[in-house]
C-alpha positions, 0 to 999 in steps of 0.5 A: 842316920840319913845323909839328908840329915847332914846339910851342905852350907856352901856359903860357909864351906861346911857341912852341918848337922843340927842336934837339939838346936845346936850345930855340929859342923865339918869345914871343908875345901873343895877341889875337883874330885876331892873334899878336904875336911879341915876342921870338925867341931861340936859344941861342948855339950854335944862332945862325947854323944856321937854327934860328930861321928854321925856328921862324919858318916853323913859327909862320907855318904855324901862324898861317896854319892858325889864320887869324890874322895876325902882328904882328912886334914882334921885329926878327928876326920882322919881318925874317924875314917881310919876307924870306919873301914866301910869308908876307907876307899874314900880316903885320899 
């Protein structure tokens, strides 16, 4: 998984990952030094496939590259960050 696979769609305030022609997304709000993830959603057919996890990994890698912290307002984003200690330093 490369960060480049996850694209920022600022006009819709979300990060997106296309998988088999479907889009998994993480809606966000930006503030200086902070990326608040408000909602993560995968189409029903992709749930349980790891697609949302790959999306969150790309979001976390992008946040680290941008030097911002993540405020996981979405329960999925919060649990994902808690389960991945290599990104725990990003949690606001």
